[in-house]
N, C-alpha and C positions, 0 to 999 in steps of 0.2 A: 875284371872278369865280365865277359858277356854271357850271362846265364840264359839257359833255355828252360822251357816249362818243365815242371816236375813230371816224371814218367815219360819224358821224351825218349824215343827208342833210337839208340845209336847202333849202327851195324854196318855190315858190308854184304857184297853180293857176288855170286858166280853163276855160271850156267853149266849144265852137265857136259855137253859136247866140247866145250872149251877147256875143261880141266880134267875130266874123269879118265880118258884114255880107254882103249879097247872097245870102242863103239864102231861096229862094222855092218850094221843093218839099217843105217840111216840114209836118207837121201843125200847127205853130205859126204858119206864115207868114201865113195869112189872118186868124186871130182876134187874134194878138198879133205883128204884124210888127215885126221888129227893124231893118228897113231897112238902112242902112249900118253900124249899131252903132258899133264903134270902128275899123272897116276893118282889123282885125287880119289879115285874109286877105291884104291887100296890104302891110301894114306890119310883118309878123312879125319881120323882121330888126331893125328899129328897136326893137321891143318886147323881143326877145331881148338886145339890148345893155343893157337895164335889169336883166338877171338878175345881172350882175356877180359877186358872191361866192356865188351860189346853186349848188347841186349837182344838183338834180333839178327837173324841170318837168312838171307834170301838165296835160294837155289832152285834149280829145275829138276824134275824127274824126267829121265830120258824115256820117251814113249817107245822107241825102238828096242830098248832093253826089256821093258815090261811086256810088250806085245810084238815080238820079233816076226811072227807070222800072223796073218789075219785071223783073229778070234782065238789065238793060242797065247795065253798069259803065262809068264814065267814065274813060278812060285819062288824060285831061287832069287830072282831080282826083286820081287815084291818083299821078300824077307830082308834083302840087302838094304833097301830104302827104309824099311821099318827100323832096322838097327841104326841106321843113319839118323833118323828122326829121334829115336830114343837117346842117342848119344848127345844130341843138342839139348834135349829136354833135361837130361841129367846135369847139364851145365847151367841150367836155368835160363836158356836162350830161347826166345820166341822164334817160331818157324814160319817162314813166308815161302810158300811153294808155288812155283810157276809150272803150269801144265804144258805150255807150248812156247819154247824159247828157240824159234827159228827152225828146229829140226823135226822131221817126221819119219816114220818107218818107210823102208823102201817099198813095201807093198802098198802103202797109202799113196806114195808118189806114183807108182805104176797105175793106180786108179785115177790119175789126173789130179791128185792132190786137192787143193782148195778151190780149184776151178769148177768142180762139180758139186752141186747142191746136195746130192744124195750122199756125199762123203762126210757131211757134217755129223751124221749119226755115229760114225766110227770114233770121232773125237769125243763126242758126248759119252759114248760107251766106255772109253778109256777113262775119262774124267770121273764118271760115276764109280768105276772100280776103285780108283784112287781114294775117293771119298769113303767108300765102304771099308777100305783097308786102313786108312790113316786119319779118320775124322777126329779121333781123340788125341792126335799128335800134332795137328796142324793148326796154327793160329790164324793165318791169312792165306787165302787161296787167290792166286793170280791166274786167270784163264789163259791169256795170250800176252806175249811180250812184243811191244812195238809193232803193231799190225801194219802200219803204213810203211815203215822201213822194210819189213819183211816182204810185203806184197809188191812194193815197187822194185826191190832188188831181185826178187825171185820170179816175178811175172811180167813186169813192165820192161825191164832191161835185162841184160844177160850176165850180170855180175854173180848171181847166186843160182843154185840148182832150182830149176822150175820146169814142169812138163810142157808148158807152152808159154809164149811170150806175146806181148802186145797190150794195147789199151783195154780190149775186151776181157782178156785173161785177168788183167789187174783188177778191173771193176768187179768181175765175178768173185775173185779171191777175197776182196775187201767185203763184199756183201755176205759171203759165206762165213767169214770170220765174225762179222757182226751177228749173224744168225747163230753161230756156234756159242759165242759168249752169252747171248740171251738164253739159249737153251740150257747151258750149263748152270747159269745163275738160277733159273727157275727150278731145275731139277734138284740142285743142291739145297735150296731153301724149302723145297717140299719134304726133304728128308731129314735135314739137320739144322741146328742153330749155328750158322757159319758166317764168316766174313769173306765176301767175294768181291774182287776188283779186277782191274786190268792195268798193265804198265804201258803208258803211252809216251813215246818220244815226242816232246813238244819243243819247238824252236823259238828263239827270239828274233823276230823279223823287224828290221829297222831301216826305214827309207830316208832318203835325202831330199829329193825333189817331190813336188806334189804328185807326179805320176808314179814315182817310186813308192810313195806312201800308199797309193791306191793298190799297187801290186802287193805290197806288204799286208795290207788289210785283207785282201782276197786270200793270200797265202796263209794268214793266221786262221781264217775260217776253214779253208780246205784241209790244211795240215794239222792244225792244233785242235779244232773244235768239231769238225764234221763227225768223226768216228764217235767221240764222246757224246755228242748230241743224240746219236742214234741209240745209245745204251744208257742214257742218263737215269732211267728208271730201274736199271738193272745193275746198279753198283752200290756197294756198301762203303767203298773208299776208292780213291783214285791214286794210282801209282804214277809218278812223274819221273821220267828219265830226261835229264837235261845235259846236253853236250854242246849244242850248236847255236852260234850267233850268225845270222844272215843279214849282213849290212848291204842293202841294195843301193847302188848309186848309178843313175842313168840306166836302169834296168839290168845292170850287171852287178855281180857280187864283188864288193870292194875287198881287196886283200888287206890283211892285217899283219903287223910285225910281231904281235904277241900270239903265237900259235903253239900247238902241241907238236909232237913228233910226227903226227899224221897230217899236219897242216890245218887242223881245226882251230878256228878263232877261240881265244880265251876271253870270255866276257862275263865276269861274275854277276854284274848287274842284271844280266838277262834272266837269271833264275828268279829274281824278284818279279819281273814282269810276267813271266810264264806262270808263276804261282798266283799272282793277282788275277790273271785271266781266268784261272780255274776256280776262283772264289764264287763265280756265278752258280756253280753246281751245288754249293752248300753241303759239301761232303768232306769227311776227313781226307787229308792228303798225306801220302808217304812218298818221300823222294826215294825211289827204288833203284836209281842209278845216277851217279854223278862222279866223273873222274876224268883222267887224261892219260894219254900215252906219253911217258916221260922216262926214258931209259936211264938217264943220269940222275933222276930224282932231284932236279934243280928247281922245278916249278911247282911240285906237288904240294908242298907245305903252304905256300902262298895261295895256291889254287883252292885248297880246302878252306883256309882261313877266310879268304875273300868271299867265296861262295856262301859260307855259313853266316857271315855278317849280313849278307843280303837275305838269306833265309830268315834270320831273326827279325829283320825289318818287316818282312812279309807277315810274320807272326804278330808283330806289334800292330800291323795294319789289318788285323782280324782274319787272316788266312789260317785255317785250322790245320797246320802242319804238325803231324804227330810223330814223324821219325825221318831218319836220314840213313840210307845205305850207300856207302862209298863203293864205287866200282874201280878196282876189284880188290878182294882180299889178297889174291895171289896173281902173278902173271898168268896169262892164258893164251890160247889159240884164238887170234883175232880174225876169225872167219876167213874171208878171201885174202886177208893181209898176212896170214900165217903167224909165226911166232915172234917176228921182229918187234911189233909194238908192245910196249911194256906198261901195263896198266896197274900192276900190283903194288899194294903197300908192302908186300913181301916178294922179294926177287926169287925166281926159279932159275937155277943153273941147269940147263937142259942136258948137260953132259952127264950129270949124276942125279939130277932131280932134287938136289939139296935146296932147302929153304933158308933165306937170309932176310932178316928184317931191315928194311930201308929206314933212313932217318925219319921219313914221313910217317912210318908206322908208329914210332914213339910219340910223334906230335899228335896224331889222331887218337892214339890210346889215351893220352892225357885229356883230350877233349871228352872222350867217352867217360873217363873216370870222374871228371869235374863237372860234367853236364854243362860245359861252356868253354869259351875260348879266353885264354889269358891275354 
């Protein structure tokens, strides 16, 4: 048995737009409608029953539900998420709430979204309302999920909804998300005794030649460390999302034979190096996402086992890793990729929305129960 520290938090994660269904006033709704998705909005009690031995659950509150029109807050939706949080608490599960997981209200998008500095105030206002409503029900607050993934796909390239595109739009969006995180962190701590962090998608860059290694070093700084360096004094913990291995050979990405259904390299060792890199911040770390698209559930068990072995090694090497959330509890709408990628420990049959536990679910459930890997 490979045992983890006492009180290690085992859990899983989702995001609202990807699973809830019925969200129609978001910037994603017209271009990439998720329609009913998994109907988690109405079936969350059923889905919470699947958590069984898990101790923490990460999810997002959909801003466009709470504030569908500028300045108009929906008491109905506020009550919905209050009941949602209470349901988790009744099960003894710690709550990890994300305030911005890629989606924004349509009215915020129409105001040029994150490219305008003046718009930061609207996100801070929303965040403060959430603190006011739920401070006694939330254990961990995550301001923003994967800011560089979001800003690059929404503002630098044309993959995701964004009001403007280009390098300058990308830079403005990144700066404003840094500004927003700092403002929320300060405002939250002025009002309550809370834990506030951010979920950062960090990658393992590995070079072959000397020049490749220089490129990797620069990439590690710009992608992995720059954003965190800007907010290092405004974090109580760091959330790390690990999916990607970038092996650079002669300035090109080298293809691997061991990939997910989306063609992403599987490199368990990479999570160790990503965690070691974040040791410099001297903060608790929670792995807030780690998973793979695997519709046949052929690689997920070995994926979980192998990554957790490297997580344990990082802990042994004095990285303060406090918990692990697998992505994802259930299959979901994978953004511009639609419903085909299957990330869930639990399979969703989109014909009738029935839930079926995959073999990997039982494997992970045993890990959560035993606080370790057999």
